[in-house]
Biopython code that builds the backbone (N, CA, C, O; Angstrom):
import numpy as np
from Bio.PDB.StructureBuilder import StructureBuilder

atoms = [
    (1, "SER", "N", (0.829, -1.198, 0.009)),
    (1, "SER", "CA", (0.005, -0.020, -0.020)),
    (1, "SER", "C", (0.876, 1.242, 0.025)),
    (1, "SER", "O", (2.053, 1.171, 0.380)),
    (2, "LEU", "N", (0.311, 2.378, -0.328)),
    (2, "LEU", "CA", (1.060, 3.623, -0.353)),
    (2, "LEU", "C", (1.542, 3.982, 1.008)),
    (2, "LEU", "O", (2.636, 4.534, 1.127)),
    (3, "GLU", "N", (0.782, 3.701, 2.073)),
    (3, "GLU", "CA", (1.206, 4.047, 3.456)),
    (3, "GLU", "C", (2.380, 3.219, 3.836)),
    (3, "GLU", "O", (3.262, 3.735, 4.523)),
    (4, "ARG", "N", (2.473, 1.953, 3.444)),
    (4, "ARG", "CA", (3.572, 1.121, 3.755)),
    (4, "ARG", "C", (4.895, 1.555, 3.067)),
    (4, "ARG", "O", (5.989, 1.283, 3.562)),
    (5, "THR", "N", (4.751, 2.239, 1.909)),
    (5, "THR", "CA", (5.955, 2.745, 1.199)),
    (5, "THR", "C", (6.385, 4.111, 1.626)),
    (5, "THR", "O", (7.294, 4.694, 1.035)),
    (6, "GLY", "N", (5.734, 4.645, 2.664)),
    (6, "GLY", "CA", (6.171, 5.918, 3.165)),
    (6, "GLY", "C", (5.408, 7.126, 2.675)),
    (6, "GLY", "O", (5.688, 8.255, 3.078)),
    (7, "SER", "N", (4.418, 6.881, 1.783)),
    (7, "SER", "CA", (3.598, 8.007, 1.321)),
    (7, "SER", "C", (2.787, 8.574, 2.455)),
    (7, "SER", "O", (2.394, 7.853, 3.372)),
    (8, "ASN", "N", (2.536, 9.856, 2.397)),
    (8, "ASN", "CA", (1.731, 10.516, 3.396)),
    (8, "ASN", "C", (0.282, 10.458, 3.027)),
    (8, "ASN", "O", (-0.252, 11.407, 2.453)),
    (9, "VAL", "N", (-0.379, 9.350, 3.348)),
    (9, "VAL", "CA", (-1.754, 9.152, 2.972)),
    (9, "VAL", "C", (-2.552, 8.780, 4.201)),
    (9, "VAL", "O", (-1.986, 8.316, 5.191)),
    (10, "GLY", "N", (-3.810, 8.969, 4.154)),
    (10, "GLY", "CA", (-4.680, 8.561, 5.297)),
    (10, "GLY", "C", (-6.123, 8.579, 4.815)),
    (10, "GLY", "O", (-6.412, 8.797, 3.639)),
    (11, "TYR", "N", (-6.991, 8.348, 5.743)),
    (11, "TYR", "CA", (-8.424, 8.340, 5.445)),
    (11, "TYR", "C", (-9.159, 8.867, 6.600)),
    (11, "TYR", "O", (-8.620, 8.918, 7.706)),
    (12, "ARG", "N", (-10.385, 9.267, 6.398)),
    (12, "ARG", "CA", (-11.371, 9.703, 7.418)),
    (12, "ARG", "C", (-12.703, 9.115, 7.189)),
    (12, "ARG", "O", (-13.139, 8.953, 6.049)),
    (13, "TYR", "N", (-13.367, 8.786, 8.269)),
    (13, "TYR", "CA", (-14.716, 8.361, 8.152)),
    (13, "TYR", "C", (-15.718, 9.483, 8.264)),
    (13, "TYR", "O", (-15.482, 10.441, 9.001)),
    (14, "PRO", "N", (-16.807, 9.400, 7.570)),
    (14, "PRO", "CA", (-17.798, 10.497, 7.612)),
    (14, "PRO", "C", (-18.268, 10.766, 9.067)),
    (14, "PRO", "O", (-18.425, 9.818, 9.837)),
    (15, "ALA", "N", (-18.478, 11.958, 9.426)),
    (15, "ALA", "CA", (-18.980, 12.260, 10.753)),
    (15, "ALA", "C", (-20.253, 11.533, 11.139)),
    (15, "ALA", "O", (-20.473, 11.155, 12.289)),
    (16, "GLU", "N", (-21.093, 11.354, 10.105)),
    (16, "GLU", "CA", (-22.387, 10.665, 10.366)),
    (16, "GLU", "C", (-22.184, 9.175, 10.765)),
    (16, "GLU", "O", (-23.042, 8.535, 11.372)),
    (17, "GLY", "N", (-20.982, 8.675, 10.376)),
    (17, "GLY", "CA", (-20.735, 7.218, 10.588)),
    (17, "GLY", "C", (-20.541, 6.428, 9.321)),
    (17, "GLY", "O", (-20.757, 6.938, 8.221)),
    (18, "THR", "N", (-20.140, 5.203, 9.467)),
    (18, "THR", "CA", (-20.038, 4.274, 8.317)),
    (18, "THR", "C", (-20.386, 2.866, 8.705)),
    (18, "THR", "O", (-20.340, 2.507, 9.882)),
    (19, "SER", "N", (-20.732, 2.070, 7.728)),
    (19, "SER", "CA", (-21.138, 0.706, 8.050)),
    (19, "SER", "C", (-19.944, -0.190, 8.134)),
    (19, "SER", "O", (-18.849, 0.132, 7.673)),
    (20, "ALA", "N", (-20.188, -1.333, 8.741)),
    (20, "ALA", "CA", (-19.183, -2.412, 8.870)),
    (20, "ALA", "C", (-19.887, -3.670, 8.550)),
    (20, "ALA", "O", (-20.394, -4.346, 9.446)),
    (21, "VAL", "N", (-19.938, -4.019, 7.263)),
    (21, "VAL", "CA", (-20.670, -5.173, 6.830)),
    (21, "VAL", "C", (-19.676, -6.400, 6.832)),
    (21, "VAL", "O", (-18.624, -6.341, 6.196)),
    (22, "PRO", "N", (-20.024, -7.475, 7.539)),
    (22, "PRO", "CA", (-19.106, -8.622, 7.598)),
    (22, "PRO", "C", (-19.203, -9.426, 6.294)),
    (22, "PRO", "O", (-20.210, -9.413, 5.587)),
    (23, "ASP", "N", (-18.098, -10.121, 6.022)),
    (23, "ASP", "CA", (-18.141, -11.119, 4.899)),
    (23, "ASP", "C", (-18.701, -12.423, 5.484)),
    (23, "ASP", "O", (-18.720, -12.648, 6.694)),
    (24, "GLY", "N", (-19.155, -13.265, 4.549)),
    (24, "GLY", "CA", (-19.708, -14.500, 5.046)),
    (24, "GLY", "C", (-19.434, -15.591, 4.050)),
    (24, "GLY", "O", (-19.099, -15.317, 2.897)),
    (25, "ILE", "N", (-19.574, -16.849, 4.488)),
    (25, "ILE", "CA", (-19.463, -18.001, 3.661)),
    (25, "ILE", "C", (-20.457, -18.982, 4.154)),
    (25, "ILE", "O", (-20.632, -19.059, 5.370)),
    (26, "ALA", "N", (-21.128, -19.738, 3.348)),
    (26, "ALA", "CA", (-22.178, -20.627, 3.761)),
    (26, "ALA", "C", (-22.263, -21.811, 2.709)),
    (26, "ALA", "O", (-21.805, -21.735, 1.568)),
    (27, "LEU", "N", (-22.890, -22.881, 3.228)),
    (27, "LEU", "CA", (-23.119, -24.074, 2.410)),
    (27, "LEU", "C", (-24.665, -24.208, 2.358)),
    (27, "LEU", "O", (-25.319, -24.393, 3.384)),
    (28, "LEU", "N", (-25.214, -24.112, 1.152)),
    (28, "LEU", "CA", (-26.630, -24.215, 1.063)),
    (28, "LEU", "C", (-27.161, -25.685, 1.249)),
    (28, "LEU", "O", (-26.557, -26.668, 0.819)),
    (29, "SER", "N", (-28.258, -25.732, 1.879)),
    (29, "SER", "CA", (-28.875, -27.045, 2.046)),
    (29, "SER", "C", (-29.186, -27.635, 0.704)),
    (29, "SER", "O", (-29.753, -26.966, -0.160)),
    (30, "GLY", "N", (-28.828, -28.859, 0.520)),
    (30, "GLY", "CA", (-29.110, -29.553, -0.816)),
    (30, "GLY", "C", (-28.174, -29.182, -1.907)),
    (30, "GLY", "O", (-28.481, -29.433, -3.072)),
    (31, "ALA", "N", (-26.990, -28.570, -1.591)),
    (31, "ALA", "CA", (-26.028, -28.080, -2.589)),
    (31, "ALA", "C", (-25.611, -29.289, -3.474)),
    (31, "ALA", "O", (-25.320, -30.375, -2.973)),
    (32, "LYS", "N", (-25.597, -29.056, -4.794)),
    (32, "LYS", "CA", (-25.265, -30.087, -5.728)),
    (32, "LYS", "C", (-23.809, -30.612, -5.560)),
    (32, "LYS", "O", (-23.571, -31.813, -5.691)),
    (33, "ASN", "N", (-22.912, -29.774, -5.289)),
    (33, "ASN", "CA", (-21.461, -30.187, -5.087)),
    (33, "ASN", "C", (-21.036, -29.962, -3.651)),
    (33, "ASN", "O", (-20.128, -29.181, -3.364)),
    (34, "ARG", "N", (-21.702, -30.653, -2.768)),
    (34, "ARG", "CA", (-21.484, -30.476, -1.351)),
    (34, "ARG", "C", (-20.028, -30.678, -0.958)),
    (34, "ARG", "O", (-19.437, -29.831, -0.288)),
    (35, "ALA", "N", (-19.462, -31.783, -1.368)),
    (35, "ALA", "CA", (-18.095, -32.159, -1.002)),
    (35, "ALA", "C", (-17.105, -31.105, -1.445)),
    (35, "ALA", "O", (-16.174, -30.770, -0.713)),
    (36, "GLU", "N", (-17.309, -30.573, -2.665)),
    (36, "GLU", "CA", (-16.397, -29.536, -3.206)),
    (36, "GLU", "C", (-16.591, -28.235, -2.473)),
    (36, "GLU", "O", (-15.631, -27.512, -2.207)),
    (37, "ALA", "N", (-17.829, -27.932, -2.146)),
    (37, "ALA", "CA", (-18.175, -26.704, -1.368)),
    (37, "ALA", "C", (-17.513, -26.751, -0.025)),
    (37, "ALA", "O", (-16.935, -25.742, 0.378)),
    (38, "LEU", "N", (-17.552, -27.875, 0.722)),
    (38, "LEU", "CA", (-16.940, -28.032, 1.974)),
    (38, "LEU", "C", (-15.414, -27.861, 1.841)),
    (38, "LEU", "O", (-14.756, -27.211, 2.653)),
    (39, "GLU", "N", (-14.903, -28.471, 0.791)),
    (39, "GLU", "CA", (-13.434, -28.341, 0.539)),
    (39, "GLU", "C", (-12.973, -26.883, 0.384)),
    (39, "GLU", "O", (-11.956, -26.447, 0.923)),
    (40, "PHE", "N", (-13.792, -26.170, -0.388)),
    (40, "PHE", "CA", (-13.552, -24.735, -0.633)),
    (40, "PHE", "C", (-13.605, -23.970, 0.677)),
    (40, "PHE", "O", (-12.746, -23.142, 0.977)),
    (41, "MET", "N", (-14.647, -24.275, 1.452)),
    (41, "MET", "CA", (-14.782, -23.576, 2.730)),
    (41, "MET", "C", (-13.653, -23.855, 3.628)),
    (41, "MET", "O", (-13.175, -22.942, 4.302)),
    (42, "GLU", "N", (-13.184, -25.074, 3.685)),
    (42, "GLU", "CA", (-11.975, -25.416, 4.545)),
    (42, "GLU", "C", (-10.798, -24.626, 3.982)),
    (42, "GLU", "O", (-9.990, -24.144, 4.776)),
    (43, "PHE", "N", (-10.648, -24.462, 2.701)),
    (43, "PHE", "CA", (-9.534, -23.752, 2.070)),
    (43, "PHE", "C", (-9.680, -22.281, 2.538)),
    (43, "PHE", "O", (-8.722, -21.775, 3.122)),
    (44, "VAL", "N", (-10.729, -21.606, 2.340)),
    (44, "VAL", "CA", (-10.898, -20.204, 2.608)),
    (44, "VAL", "C", (-10.673, -19.938, 4.140)),
    (44, "VAL", "O", (-10.063, -18.936, 4.511)),
    (45, "LEU", "N", (-11.151, -20.807, 4.968)),
    (45, "LEU", "CA", (-11.063, -20.668, 6.411)),
    (45, "LEU", "C", (-9.761, -21.155, 6.965)),
    (45, "LEU", "O", (-9.486, -20.975, 8.151)),
    (46, "GLY", "N", (-8.962, -21.759, 6.147)),
    (46, "GLY", "CA", (-7.688, -22.358, 6.548)),
    (46, "GLY", "C", (-6.621, -21.290, 6.810)),
    (46, "GLY", "O", (-6.768, -20.148, 6.374)),
    (47, "PRO", "N", (-5.545, -21.661, 7.523)),
    (47, "PRO", "CA", (-4.538, -20.703, 7.926)),
    (47, "PRO", "C", (-3.830, -19.981, 6.746)),
    (47, "PRO", "O", (-3.485, -18.805, 6.858)),
    (48, "ASP", "N", (-3.623, -20.689, 5.629)),
    (48, "ASP", "CA", (-2.912, -20.096, 4.510)),
    (48, "ASP", "C", (-3.654, -18.869, 3.954)),
    (48, "ASP", "O", (-3.057, -17.836, 3.652)),
    (49, "VAL", "N", (-4.950, -19.023, 3.835)),
    (49, "VAL", "CA", (-5.764, -17.865, 3.267)),
    (49, "VAL", "C", (-5.970, -16.852, 4.388)),
    (49, "VAL", "O", (-5.795, -15.657, 4.154)),
    (50, "GLN", "N", (-6.321, -17.267, 5.556)),
    (50, "GLN", "CA", (-6.676, -16.347, 6.635)),
    (50, "GLN", "C", (-5.511, -15.399, 6.987)),
    (50, "GLN", "O", (-5.727, -14.235, 7.326)),
    (51, "LYS", "N", (-4.262, -15.926, 6.899)),
    (51, "LYS", "CA", (-3.105, -15.130, 7.286)),
    (51, "LYS", "C", (-2.808, -13.988, 6.247)),
    (51, "LYS", "O", (-2.095, -13.037, 6.567)),
    (52, "ILE", "N", (-3.362, -14.097, 5.012)),
    (52, "ILE", "CA", (-3.069, -12.981, 4.067)),
    (52, "ILE", "C", (-4.240, -12.009, 3.937)),
    (52, "ILE", "O", (-4.128, -10.997, 3.245)),
    (53, "LEU", "N", (-5.379, -12.311, 4.606)),
    (53, "LEU", "CA", (-6.548, -11.448, 4.456)),
    (53, "LEU", "C", (-6.234, -10.003, 4.917)),
    (53, "LEU", "O", (-6.536, -9.063, 4.182)),
    (54, "LEU", "N", (-5.659, -9.810, 6.065)),
    (54, "LEU", "CA", (-5.438, -8.496, 6.571)),
    (54, "LEU", "C", (-4.331, -7.777, 5.802)),
    (54, "LEU", "O", (-4.582, -6.669, 5.327)),
    (55, "PRO", "N", (-3.146, -8.317, 5.649)),
    (55, "PRO", "CA", (-2.134, -7.529, 4.907)),
    (55, "PRO", "C", (-2.422, -7.335, 3.439)),
    (55, "PRO", "O", (-2.037, -6.301, 2.894)),
    (56, "ARG", "N", (-3.057, -8.239, 2.779)),
    (56, "ARG", "CA", (-3.313, -8.070, 1.371)),
    (56, "ARG", "C", (-4.599, -7.334, 0.975)),
    (56, "ARG", "O", (-4.607, -6.503, 0.066)),
    (57, "TRP", "N", (-5.727, -7.680, 1.714)),
    (57, "TRP", "CA", (-6.990, -7.130, 1.313)),
    (57, "TRP", "C", (-7.718, -6.319, 2.375)),
    (57, "TRP", "O", (-8.846, -5.866, 2.181)),
    (58, "GLN", "N", (-7.023, -6.150, 3.520)),
    (58, "GLN", "CA", (-7.481, -5.350, 4.675)),
    (58, "GLN", "C", (-8.878, -5.933, 5.094)),
    (58, "GLN", "O", (-9.806, -5.182, 5.395)),
    (59, "ARG", "N", (-8.988, -7.262, 5.102)),
    (59, "ARG", "CA", (-10.154, -8.008, 5.600)),
    (59, "ARG", "C", (-9.813, -8.702, 6.906)),
    (59, "ARG", "O", (-8.720, -9.252, 7.044)),
    (60, "ARG", "N", (-10.682, -8.689, 7.816)),
    (60, "ARG", "CA", (-10.396, -9.264, 9.121)),
    (60, "ARG", "C", (-10.537, -10.809, 9.068)),
    (60, "ARG", "O", (-11.574, -11.339, 8.667)),
    (61, "PRO", "N", (-9.471, -11.500, 9.483)),
    (61, "PRO", "CA", (-9.604, -12.988, 9.555)),
    (61, "PRO", "C", (-10.465, -13.447, 10.712)),
    (61, "PRO", "O", (-10.627, -12.756, 11.718)),
    (62, "VAL", "N", (-11.020, -14.660, 10.529)),
    (62, "VAL", "CA", (-11.851, -15.231, 11.613)),
    (62, "VAL", "C", (-10.995, -16.175, 12.516)),
    (62, "VAL", "O", (-11.430, -16.521, 13.614)),
    (63, "ARG", "N", (-9.866, -16.562, 12.091)),
    (63, "ARG", "CA", (-9.067, -17.474, 12.928)),
    (63, "ARG", "C", (-8.352, -16.770, 14.049)),
    (63, "ARG", "O", (-7.783, -15.693, 13.871)),
    (64, "LEU", "N", (-8.388, -17.394, 15.206)),
    (64, "LEU", "CA", (-7.698, -16.824, 16.362)),
    (64, "LEU", "C", (-6.213, -16.794, 16.249)),
    (64, "LEU", "O", (-5.553, -16.008, 16.928)),
    (65, "ASP", "N", (-5.640, -17.673, 15.363)),
    (65, "ASP", "CA", (-4.202, -17.753, 15.222)),
    (65, "ASP", "C", (-3.676, -16.897, 14.106)),
    (65, "ASP", "O", (-2.485, -16.952, 13.797)),
    (66, "ALA", "N", (-4.563, -16.072, 13.465)),
    (66, "ALA", "CA", (-4.158, -15.171, 12.379)),
    (66, "ALA", "C", (-3.781, -13.815, 12.928)),
    (66, "ALA", "O", (-4.134, -13.473, 14.056)),
    (67, "GLU", "N", (-3.049, -13.027, 12.112)),
    (67, "GLU", "CA", (-2.622, -11.687, 12.558)),
    (67, "GLU", "C", (-3.785, -10.892, 13.038)),
    (67, "GLU", "O", (-4.845, -10.877, 12.412)),
    (68, "LYS", "N", (-3.588, -10.201, 14.194)),
    (68, "LYS", "CA", (-4.616, -9.440, 14.796)),
    (68, "LYS", "C", (-4.615, -8.058, 14.220)),
    (68, "LYS", "O", (-3.553, -7.504, 13.936)),
    (69, "ALA", "N", (-5.805, -7.475, 14.038)),
    (69, "ALA", "CA", (-5.932, -6.127, 13.582)),
    (69, "ALA", "C", (-6.285, -5.220, 14.812)),
    (69, "ALA", "O", (-6.688, -5.680, 15.880)),
    (70, "GLY", "N", (-6.102, -3.941, 14.569)),
    (70, "GLY", "CA", (-6.489, -2.993, 15.654)),
    (70, "GLY", "C", (-7.998, -2.912, 15.748)),
    (70, "GLY", "O", (-8.711, -3.759, 15.209)),
    (71, "PRO", "N", (-8.473, -1.903, 16.426)),
    (71, "PRO", "CA", (-9.967, -1.689, 16.571)),
    (71, "PRO", "C", (-10.593, -1.644, 15.162)),
    (71, "PRO", "O", (-9.980, -1.196, 14.193)),
    (72, "LEU", "N", (-11.790, -2.111, 15.106)),
    (72, "LEU", "CA", (-12.525, -2.205, 13.787)),
    (72, "LEU", "C", (-12.576, -0.832, 13.139)),
    (72, "LEU", "O", (-12.155, -0.644, 11.997)),
    (73, "LEU", "N", (-13.084, 0.091, 13.872)),
    (73, "LEU", "CA", (-13.207, 1.486, 13.334)),
    (73, "LEU", "C", (-12.924, 2.446, 14.461)),
    (73, "LEU", "O", (-13.137, 2.163, 15.639)),
    (74, "LYS", "N", (-12.413, 3.641, 14.025)),
    (74, "LYS", "CA", (-12.220, 4.663, 15.017)),
    (74, "LYS", "C", (-13.448, 5.576, 15.050)),
    (74, "LYS", "O", (-13.615, 6.362, 15.983)),
    (75, "GLY", "N", (-14.311, 5.471, 14.025)),
    (75, "GLY", "CA", (-15.475, 6.298, 13.943)),
    (75, "GLY", "C", (-16.730, 5.604, 14.410)),
    (75, "GLY", "O", (-16.672, 4.533, 15.013)),
    (76, "LYS", "N", (-17.861, 6.214, 14.131)),
    (76, "LYS", "CA", (-19.168, 5.678, 14.538)),
    (76, "LYS", "C", (-19.581, 4.646, 13.504)),
    (76, "LYS", "O", (-19.460, 4.868, 12.299)),
    (77, "ILE", "N", (-20.070, 3.516, 13.990)),
    (77, "ILE", "CA", (-20.663, 2.462, 13.118)),
    (77, "ILE", "C", (-22.145, 2.629, 13.059)),
    (77, "ILE", "O", (-22.827, 2.719, 14.080)),
    (78, "ILE", "N", (-22.645, 2.669, 11.822)),
    (78, "ILE", "CA", (-24.091, 2.769, 11.646)),
    (78, "ILE", "C", (-24.641, 1.500, 10.934)),
    (78, "ILE", "O", (-23.889, 0.785, 10.273)),
    (79, "ARG", "N", (-25.882, 1.251, 11.071)),
    (79, "ARG", "CA", (-26.523, 0.072, 10.518)),
    (79, "ARG", "C", (-26.586, 0.298, 8.986)),
    (79, "ARG", "O", (-26.950, 1.374, 8.514)),
    (80, "TYR", "N", (-26.222, -0.744, 8.246)),
    (80, "TYR", "CA", (-26.322, -0.736, 6.764)),
    (80, "TYR", "C", (-27.659, -1.413, 6.392)),
    (80, "TYR", "O", (-27.819, -2.603, 6.665)),
    (81, "PRO", "N", (-28.579, -0.730, 5.808)),
    (81, "PRO", "CA", (-29.889, -1.291, 5.508)),
    (81, "PRO", "C", (-29.790, -2.248, 4.252)),
    (81, "PRO", "O", (-30.110, -1.850, 3.132)),
    (82, "VAL", "N", (-29.358, -3.451, 4.479)),
    (82, "VAL", "CA", (-29.127, -4.382, 3.396)),
    (82, "VAL", "C", (-30.392, -4.578, 2.508)),
    (82, "VAL", "O", (-30.304, -4.476, 1.284)),
    (83, "ASP", "N", (-31.547, -4.854, 3.120)),
    (83, "ASP", "CA", (-32.751, -5.074, 2.329)),
    (83, "ASP", "C", (-33.167, -3.839, 1.535)),
    (83, "ASP", "O", (-33.547, -3.951, 0.369)),
    (84, "GLU", "N", (-33.099, -2.665, 2.158)),
    (84, "GLU", "CA", (-33.393, -1.422, 1.471)),
    (84, "GLU", "C", (-32.459, -1.201, 0.343)),
    (84, "GLU", "O", (-32.894, -0.823, -0.745)),
    (85, "ALA", "N", (-31.217, -1.415, 0.542)),
    (85, "ALA", "CA", (-30.190, -1.198, -0.562)),
    (85, "ALA", "C", (-30.404, -2.161, -1.725)),
    (85, "ALA", "O", (-30.274, -1.784, -2.890)),
    (86, "ALA", "N", (-30.735, -3.424, -1.392)),
    (86, "ALA", "CA", (-31.031, -4.382, -2.423)),
    (86, "ALA", "C", (-32.219, -3.998, -3.236)),
    (86, "ALA", "O", (-32.188, -4.063, -4.464)),
    (87, "ALA", "N", (-33.298, -3.584, -2.548)),
    (87, "ALA", "CA", (-34.539, -3.143, -3.250)),
    (87, "ALA", "C", (-34.348, -1.893, -4.081)),
    (87, "ALA", "O", (-35.051, -1.692, -5.072)),
    (88, "SER", "N", (-33.395, -1.041, -3.684)),
    (88, "SER", "CA", (-33.157, 0.230, -4.416)),
    (88, "SER", "C", (-31.857, 0.170, -5.296)),
    (88, "SER", "O", (-31.337, 1.201, -5.720)),
    (89, "ARG", "N", (-31.359, -1.074, -5.549)),
    (89, "ARG", "CA", (-30.101, -1.204, -6.283)),
    (89, "ARG", "C", (-30.061, -0.377, -7.599)),
    (89, "ARG", "O", (-29.164, 0.439, -7.811)),
    (90, "ASP", "N", (-31.031, -0.611, -8.439)),
    (90, "ASP", "CA", (-31.001, 0.037, -9.739)),
    (90, "ASP", "C", (-30.982, 1.606, -9.627)),
    (90, "ASP", "O", (-30.260, 2.279, -10.363)),
    (91, "ALA", "N", (-31.795, 2.153, -8.687)),
    (91, "ALA", "CA", (-31.858, 3.537, -8.484)),
    (91, "ALA", "C", (-30.527, 4.088, -7.922)),
    (91, "ALA", "O", (-30.073, 5.149, -8.351)),
    (92, "ILE", "N", (-29.933, 3.407, -7.011)),
    (92, "ILE", "CA", (-28.672, 3.741, -6.403)),
    (92, "ILE", "C", (-27.566, 3.748, -7.436)),
    (92, "ILE", "O", (-26.728, 4.649, -7.426)),
    (93, "LEU", "N", (-27.537, 2.754, -8.344)),
    (93, "LEU", "CA", (-26.488, 2.659, -9.366)),
    (93, "LEU", "C", (-26.677, 3.841, -10.377)),
    (93, "LEU", "O", (-25.715, 4.463, -10.827)),
    (94, "GLU", "N", (-27.921, 4.098, -10.691)),
    (94, "GLU", "CA", (-28.181, 5.207, -11.642)),
    (94, "GLU", "C", (-27.750, 6.564, -11.063)),
    (94, "GLU", "O", (-27.148, 7.385, -11.755)),
    (95, "ARG", "N", (-28.058, 6.770, -9.835)),
    (95, "ARG", "CA", (-27.622, 7.995, -9.109)),
    (95, "ARG", "C", (-26.104, 8.070, -9.089)),
    (95, "ARG", "O", (-25.534, 9.135, -9.326)),
    (96, "TRP", "N", (-25.441, 6.948, -8.808)),
    (96, "TRP", "CA", (-23.961, 6.894, -8.800)),
    (96, "TRP", "C", (-23.392, 7.299, -10.138)),
    (96, "TRP", "O", (-22.435, 8.072, -10.186)),
    (97, "LYS", "N", (-23.947, 6.805, -11.222)),
    (97, "LYS", "CA", (-23.542, 7.086, -12.570)),
    (97, "LYS", "C", (-23.608, 8.550, -12.872)),
    (97, "LYS", "O", (-22.712, 9.116, -13.497)),
    (98, "ILE", "N", (-24.719, 9.186, -12.406)),
    (98, "ILE", "CA", (-24.946, 10.635, -12.599)),
    (98, "ILE", "C", (-23.903, 11.419, -11.802)),
    (98, "ILE", "O", (-23.316, 12.361, -12.335)),
    (99, "LEU", "N", (-23.659, 11.061, -10.554)),
    (99, "LEU", "CA", (-22.691, 11.778, -9.768)),
    (99, "LEU", "C", (-21.274, 11.594, -10.274)),
    (99, "LEU", "O", (-20.492, 12.545, -10.254)),
    (100, "ARG", "N", (-20.929, 10.433, -10.714)),
    (100, "ARG", "CA", (-19.569, 10.278, -11.231)),
    (100, "ARG", "C", (-19.428, 10.990, -12.610)),
    (100, "ARG", "O", (-18.339, 11.487, -12.898)),
    (101, "ALA", "N", (-20.427, 11.060, -13.433)),
    (101, "ALA", "CA", (-20.347, 11.724, -14.728)),
    (101, "ALA", "C", (-20.134, 13.227, -14.500)),
    (101, "ALA", "O", (-19.455, 13.900, -15.276)),
    (102, "ALA", "N", (-20.711, 13.712, -13.455)),
    (102, "ALA", "CA", (-20.537, 15.175, -13.123)),
    (102, "ALA", "C", (-19.162, 15.446, -12.671)),
    (102, "ALA", "O", (-18.698, 16.576, -12.819)),
    (103, "GLU", "N", (-18.450, 14.470, -12.115)),
    (103, "GLU", "CA", (-17.096, 14.784, -11.610)),
    (103, "GLU", "C", (-16.013, 14.566, -12.685)),
    (103, "GLU", "O", (-14.888, 15.043, -12.539)),
    (104, "LEU", "N", (-16.359, 13.845, -13.760)),
    (104, "LEU", "CA", (-15.371, 13.554, -14.756)),
    (104, "LEU", "C", (-15.152, 14.773, -15.689)),
    (104, "LEU", "O", (-16.088, 15.527, -15.954)),
    (105, "PRO", "N", (-13.907, 14.957, -16.182)),
    (105, "PRO", "CA", (-13.606, 16.056, -17.032)),
    (105, "PRO", "C", (-14.310, 15.929, -18.413)),
    (105, "PRO", "O", (-14.154, 16.801, -19.268)),
]
sb = StructureBuilder()
sb.init_structure("model")
sb.init_model(0)
sb.init_chain("A")
sb.init_seg("    ")
for serial, (resi, resn, name, xyz) in enumerate(atoms, 1):
    if name == "N":
        sb.init_residue(resn, " ", resi, " ")
    sb.init_atom(name, np.array(xyz, "f"), 0.0, 1.0, " ", f" {name:<3s}", serial, name[0])
structure = sb.get_structure()
């Protein structure tokens, strides 16, 4: 990252707060490829993958033996309305395109 190379960079959270949406992994009941899905889950949750989550992708590992991160956020955490966002997906993306287009030269 730029910060690790000595660049003077940083970030700030909005005063209103920001969400902290966890990642997840699951096996669906009746999955067609159950054995392969379980193998993949064991891989993702295994030490080799978990130990690179934080340094490479800034994702928090779930394993207790993985590198520990500092506090989740220094700012205020607010609820992310997943159902509302999913129902409004098309309108949100359209608004984002309009806002981005206004910023581009």
